[in-house]
C-alpha positions in Angstrom: 0.1 -0.2 0.0 1.4 3.3 -1.2 2.1 5.9 1.6 -0.1 8.3 0.2 -2.5 6.1 0.8 -1.4 5.0 4.4 -1.3 8.7 5.3 -5.4 9.8 3.5 -6.2 6.7 5.2 -4.8 8.4 8.8 -6.6 11.0 8.2 -10.3 9.6 7.6 -10.2 6.7 9.2 -13.7 5.5 7.5 -12.4 6.5 4.1 -12.7 2.7 2.6 -16.3 1.9 3.5 -16.8 1.7 -0.4 -14.1 0.6 -2.5 -15.4 3.1 -5.4 -16.0 5.9 -2.8 -12.9 5.6 -1.4 -11.2 6.5 -4.4 -13.0 8.7 -6.1 -12.5 10.6 -1.7 -8.4 9.8 -2.4 -8.0 11.4 -5.4 -10.1 14.3 -4.4 -8.2 14.6 -1.6 -5.3 13.9 -2.9 -5.5 17.2 -5.6 -6.4 19.0 -2.5 -3.7 18.2 -0.8 -1.5 18.9 -4.0 -2.4 22.2 -4.4 -2.1 23.2 -1.0 1.4 22.4 -0.6 2.3 24.1 -3.9 0.7 27.4 -2.7 3.8 27.3 -0.8 5.9 27.5 -3.7 7.6 31.2 -5.1 6.0 31.0 -8.2 2.2 29.4 -6.5 -1.2 30.1 -8.2 -3.1 32.8 -7.0 -5.2 32.5 -3.8 -8.5 32.7 -5.4 -7.5 30.2 -8.4 -6.6 28.0 -4.9 -9.5 28.5 -3.6 -11.4 27.6 -6.2 -9.3 24.2 -7.7 -9.9 23.7 -3.6 -13.8 24.4 -4.0 -14.2 22.2 -7.0 -12.8 18.6 -4.4 -14.5 20.0 -1.3 -18.0 18.2 -2.3 -15.9 14.8 -1.8 -13.3 15.4 0.1 -14.6 18.0 2.8 -14.0 15.7 6.0 -10.2 14.9 5.4 -9.4 19.1 4.6 -11.3 19.2 8.0 -9.1 17.1 9.6 -6.3 18.4 8.1 -7.0 21.6 9.5 -7.6 19.8 13.0 -4.1 18.2 12.9 -2.9 21.6 11.7 -0.5 19.5 8.9 -0.6 19.2 5.1 1.0 15.6 4.8 3.7 15.0 2.4 2.5 13.0 -1.0 5.5 11.7 -1.9 8.8 9.8 0.0 11.2 12.5 -0.5 8.6 15.5 0.5 7.8 16.1 4.7 4.6 17.2 6.0 3.9 21.0 6.0 2.9 22.9 9.1 0.2 24.8 8.0 -0.1 27.8 7.5 -2.7 30.5 8.5 -3.2 31.6 4.2 -3.7 27.9 4.1 -5.6 27.7 7.0 -7.6 30.6 5.2 -8.0 29.4 2.0 -9.3 25.5 3.3 -11.7 27.7 5.4 -12.8 29.6 2.6 -13.5 26.9 0.6 -15.6 25.2 3.0 -18.1 28.4 3.5 -19.2 26.9 -0.3 -20.4 23.9 1.5 -24.3 23.8 2.3 -25.3 24.2 6.2 -26.3 21.6 7.1 -23.0 19.5 5.9 -20.9 22.1 8.0 -23.2 21.8 11.3 -22.6 17.7 10.7 -19.0 18.0 10.2 -19.1 20.5 13.4 -21.2 17.5 14.9 -18.8 14.5 14.2 -15.8 16.7 16.0 -17.2 17.4 19.0 -19.2 13.8 19.8 -16.4 11.7 20.6 -17.2 7.9 21.4 -15.8 7.9 25.0 -17.3 11.1 25.6 -14.5 12.9 26.6 -14.2 16.5 25.7 -13.0 17.1 22.2 -8.9 17.7 22.1 -8.7 22.0 21.7 -8.0 21.9 18.4 -11.0 19.8 16.8 -13.1 22.7 19.2 -11.2 25.4 17.7 -12.0 23.7 14.3 -15.8 22.9 15.0 -16.2 26.8 16.2 -15.6 28.0 12.9 -17.5 25.5 11.3 -20.3 26.4 13.1 -19.6 29.7 12.2 -20.4 29.4 8.6 -22.7 27.0 8.9 -24.7 28.2 11.9 -24.9 32.2 11.5 -25.7 34.0 14.9 -28.2 31.1 16.2 -24.7 28.6 16.9 -23.2 31.7 18.9 -23.9 29.8 22.3 -22.3 27.1 21.3 -19.5 28.6 20.3 -18.9 30.3 23.7 -19.9 26.8 25.7 -17.2 24.6 23.5 -14.4 27.3 23.4 -14.3 27.5 27.1 -10.4 27.0 27.4 -8.7 24.5 28.8 -5.9 24.8 31.6 -2.8 26.1 29.7 -1.9 29.4 27.9 -1.4 27.7 24.5 -4.6 26.0 24.7 -6.1 29.9 25.6 -4.3 31.5 22.5 -6.4 28.9 20.0 -9.8 29.0 21.5 -9.2 33.0 21.2 -7.8 32.8 17.7 -10.6 31.0 16.8 -13.3 32.6 19.0 -12.1 36.0 16.9 -12.2 34.1 13.6 -16.0 32.8 14.6 -17.3 36.1 15.4 -16.1 37.9 12.3 -17.6 35.7 10.4 -20.8 35.8 12.3 -20.6 39.8 12.3 -19.8 39.7 7.9 -23.1 37.3 7.3 -25.5 39.4 9.5 -24.4 42.2 11.9 -27.6 42.6 13.2 -28.5 39.8 14.2 -24.9 38.5 15.7 -25.3 41.7 18.0 -28.6 40.3 19.0 -26.7 37.1 19.9 -23.8 38.7 21.8 -25.6 40.8 23.8 -27.9 37.5 24.8 -24.6 35.7 25.6 -22.8 38.5 26.8 -22.9 37.1 31.0 -21.9 33.6 29.6 -18.5 34.0 27.8 -16.0 33.1 30.0 -14.6 36.2 30.9 -10.7 34.9 29.8 -12.5 34.8 26.5 -13.5 38.6 26.5 -11.2 40.2 25.5 -11.5 37.9 21.9 -15.0 39.1 21.7 -13.6 43.1 22.1 -10.8 42.2 19.6 -13.4 40.9 17.2 -15.3 44.4 17.6 -13.0 46.3 16.8 -11.6 44.4 13.3 -15.4 44.5 12.5 -15.1 48.4 12.8 -18.6 49.0 12.9 -20.1 51.6 15.2 -22.9 50.0 16.1 -20.7 47.9 18.2 -20.2 50.7 20.2 -23.3 49.3 22.5 -21.9 46.3 23.5 -18.2 47.5 24.2 -20.0 49.5 26.5 -21.6 47.0 28.4 -18.5 44.9 28.9 -16.6 48.3 29.8 -19.3 49.1 32.3 -19.8 45.4 33.7 -16.7 43.9 33.6 -13.8 45.9 35.5 -10.9 44.2 34.1 -12.0 44.1 30.4 -12.2 48.3 31.0 -8.6 49.0 29.1 -9.2 46.5 26.3 -12.6 48.0 25.4 -12.0 51.8 26.2 -9.3 50.7 23.0 -11.5 48.6 21.1 -14.1 52.2 21.2 -11.1 54.2 19.9 -11.1 52.1 17.0 -14.8 52.3 16.4 -15.3 55.9 17.4 -18.3 57.5 17.6 -21.4 55.6 16.8 -23.9 58.8 15.5 -26.5 57.5 18.4 -26.2 60.6 20.4 -27.7 58.6 23.4 -25.3 55.9 23.3 -22.4 58.4 22.7 -23.3 60.2 25.6 -23.8 57.2 27.7 -20.4 56.1 26.8 -18.8 59.4 27.6 -20.6 59.8 30.7 -18.8 56.5 31.7 -15.4 57.2 30.2 -15.2 60.5 32.0 -15.7 58.5 35.6 -12.1 56.9 34.8 -10.0 60.7 34.1 -8.7 60.2 37.7 -5.1 61.1 38.1 -4.7 57.9 41.0 -5.7 55.4 38.5 -3.3 56.2 35.7 -3.8 53.5 33.2 -7.7 53.7 33.2 -7.2 58.2 32.3 -5.1 57.0 29.9 -6.9 54.8 27.9 -10.4 56.8 28.6 -8.4 60.3 27.8 -7.7 58.9 24.5 -11.0 57.5 23.9 -13.2 60.3 24.8 -10.6 62.1 21.9 -11.8 60.0 19.3 -15.1 60.0 20.2 -15.1 63.8 20.1 -16.9 64.3 23.5 -17.5 67.7 24.2 -18.5 67.5 27.9 -14.6 66.0 29.5 -12.9 69.0 27.8 -12.6 70.8 31.0 -11.4 68.0 33.0 -8.6 67.0 30.2 -7.7 70.8 30.7 -7.2 69.6 34.3 -5.0 66.5 33.4 -2.3 68.6 31.9 -0.5 69.7 35.0 0.8 66.9 37.3 -0.8 64.2 36.0 0.8 60.9 34.2 -1.9 61.0 31.6 -0.6 64.8 30.5 0.1 63.4 26.9 -3.2 61.7 26.4 -4.9 64.4 27.3 -3.5 66.7 25.5 -3.6 64.2 22.3 -7.3 64.5 23.3 -7.9 68.0 23.3 -6.3 68.3 19.9 -8.2 66.1 18.6 -11.4 67.2 19.7 -10.5 70.9 18.6 -8.3 70.1 15.5 -5.6 72.6 16.9 -2.3 72.4 18.5 -2.1 73.9 21.0 0.8 72.0 23.3 -0.1 71.0 26.8 -0.4 74.6 28.3 -3.4 74.7 30.7 -3.6 78.4 30.2 -4.3 78.3 26.3 -6.7 75.4 26.3 -8.7 77.0 28.8 -8.7 80.2 26.6 -10.4 78.0 23.8 -12.6 76.6 25.8 -13.8 79.7 27.2 -14.2 81.3 23.9 -16.3 78.2 22.7 -18.7 78.0 25.0 -19.2 81.7 25.1 -19.6 80.6 20.7 -22.3 78.4 21.8 -24.1 80.4 24.1 -24.0 83.8 22.5 -24.1 83.1 18.8 -25.0 79.4 17.9 -28.1 79.8 17.5 -27.8 82.4 15.5 -26.1 80.6 12.9 -27.9 77.8 12.6 -31.1 80.6 12.3 -29.1 81.6 9.2 -27.7 78.5 7.9 -31.4 77.4 7.4 -33.1 80.5 6.6 -33.6 82.1 2.9 -30.4 84.5 2.6 -27.5 82.9 1.1 -25.0 85.7 2.0 -26.0 84.8 5.4 -25.9 81.2 4.8 -22.2 81.1 3.6 -21.5 83.4 6.7 -23.1 80.6 8.6 -21.3 77.4 7.6 -17.5 79.1 7.7 -18.3 80.1 10.7 -19.8 76.7 12.5 -17.2 75.0 10.8 -14.5 77.2 13.1 -16.4 75.5 16.3 -15.8 72.1 16.7 -16.2 71.7 20.8 -20.1 70.1 19.8 -18.6 68.6 16.2 -21.0 65.8 16.1 -23.8 68.2 16.7 -22.8 71.2 14.3 -22.0 68.2 11.8 -25.6 66.9 12.5 -26.8 70.6 11.0 -24.4 71.0 8.1 -26.0 67.7 7.3 -29.4 68.7 7.0 -28.7 72.1 5.2 -27.8 69.6 2.5 -31.0 68.9 0.9 -31.9 72.7 0.2 -28.2 74.4 -0.4 -27.4 75.7 -3.7 -25.0 73.1 -5.7 -22.1 75.7 -4.4 -23.5 75.9 -0.9 -23.2 72.2 -1.4 -19.6 72.6 -2.1 -19.0 74.4 1.1 -21.2 72.0 3.1 -18.8 69.4 2.3 -15.8 71.4 3.3 -17.1 72.3 6.3 -17.8 69.0 7.1 -14.3 67.5 6.5 -13.2 70.3 9.0 -15.5 69.4 11.8 -14.3 66.2 11.0 -17.4 64.3 12.5 -17.3 60.5 10.4 -21.5 59.8 11.3 -21.3 62.8 9.0 -19.9 60.8 6.2 -22.9 58.4 4.8 -24.8 61.6 4.0 -21.9 62.7 1.5 -22.4 59.4 -0.6 -24.8 60.8 -2.6 -23.2 63.6 -3.7 -20.3 61.5 -6.1 -22.9 61.1 -8.2 -23.7 64.8 -8.9 -23.1 66.0 -12.5 -20.2 69.0 -10.8 -17.0 67.4 -10.8 -16.7 70.4 -8.5 -18.2 68.6 -6.0 -17.8 65.5 -6.4 -14.1 66.2 -5.8 -14.9 68.0 -2.6 -17.3 64.8 -1.0 -15.0 62.7 -2.5 -12.2 64.3 -0.2 -14.5 64.9 2.7 -15.3 61.1 2.6 -11.8 60.5 2.8 -11.0 62.3 5.5 -13.9 61.8 7.7 -13.3 57.7 7.4 -9.6 57.7 6.3 -10.9 55.3 3.8 -9.4 55.7 -0.1 -11.8 54.6 -1.9 -12.6 55.7 -5.4 -15.2 58.1 -6.2 -17.7 55.1 -7.0 -21.3 55.8 -4.7 -21.7 52.2 -4.6 -18.1 51.1 -3.5 -18.8 53.8 -0.8 -22.3 52.7 0.0 -21.0 49.2 0.4 -18.0 50.6 3.1 -20.4 52.7 5.0 -23.7 50.9 4.8 -25.1 54.0 2.8 -27.4 54.5 -0.2 -25.3 55.2 -3.5 -26.2 58.2 -5.2 -29.4 57.7 -7.4 -26.8 58.2 -10.5 -25.1 55.4 -9.6 -25.7 51.8 -11.9 -24.1 49.5 -10.0 
């Protein structure tokens, strides 16, 4: 019996139940292994070609490829070859190919890995692969089972494998149906082992959708040991665009601007700066003197204001006093001019409002409201003003102008979108709509 046959028999114990089926599975598994091994050669085929080839074999050889994931090795096919440790790119190509299988097949394979004859807990490698299959096949409905099977075994290496699998699984479920995934996460939040909470937070941060901020907030509020990690991921997500949620999170963060707790104070200051929380400015200015969070407080003030005044309490207090005076004495008049019939006064109001960033999300919302009734030249000014305000939640409102017949407006909208989101996409409303979950412009045909 050849070495290849023996190896494949070891990978799939049930392979020889039928001579004809065994032969077909052996050929398919051999071809899959060969294309995986060749993917590490310098002149290998592109990733999409490898995935497509694996998909061609997956209907017959999926059990063998799943067992290969569990083993973490790509076996040798010739005597002169050596087995390869399964690399992350190879693993991802196999998983992408497996995703083309019907959900029922994926769930059956997950069950195969989890149900052992002796009723013992499956090894961590099998549980990690099963969680990925459940995420692809069961979506948000499988979230509870994923958390339960990944409760880590003793030992750092087991925990690391669990955390990696959990992050991948959550990101997969989020990509398939973010709304349902968020509901499932909220339902399971208090059943998640604390050792896996960091993985949940990183998955939400990697997903990048600001709507995940609510879950991050709950974790920060209820799990003290995860607060610094929660604040770090909240920075990645930015403001949610929901005023109530952003204010709720801001209130929580402000509680930790305590010089006596420097690590939390630094993390909270950075997060408040990213969220552009206007209520924290006075507390941040206080941290500029005699605090180990001075650098982070200065960064947050720069982020909120768009200015670079240095770590000087006097200069920041002067700016803060001026901003308070503007919003107290002039803001409502500016809004009246912005939405009023006088074009000249509206242009003045746009320019004046764009200079005051203390409450930038509130101001940006008013500028967005003015877009609908504005003349073309005013829309260009509004795009510029929104770019200057730096309020990311206003970005979706600009997508429709990428299809405007005015090239100057298109350029202004594109520049603002790139500044607000830090994405470098072309002037294609469809691409931006996909990236921001916005509606493309009426002229978009894609």
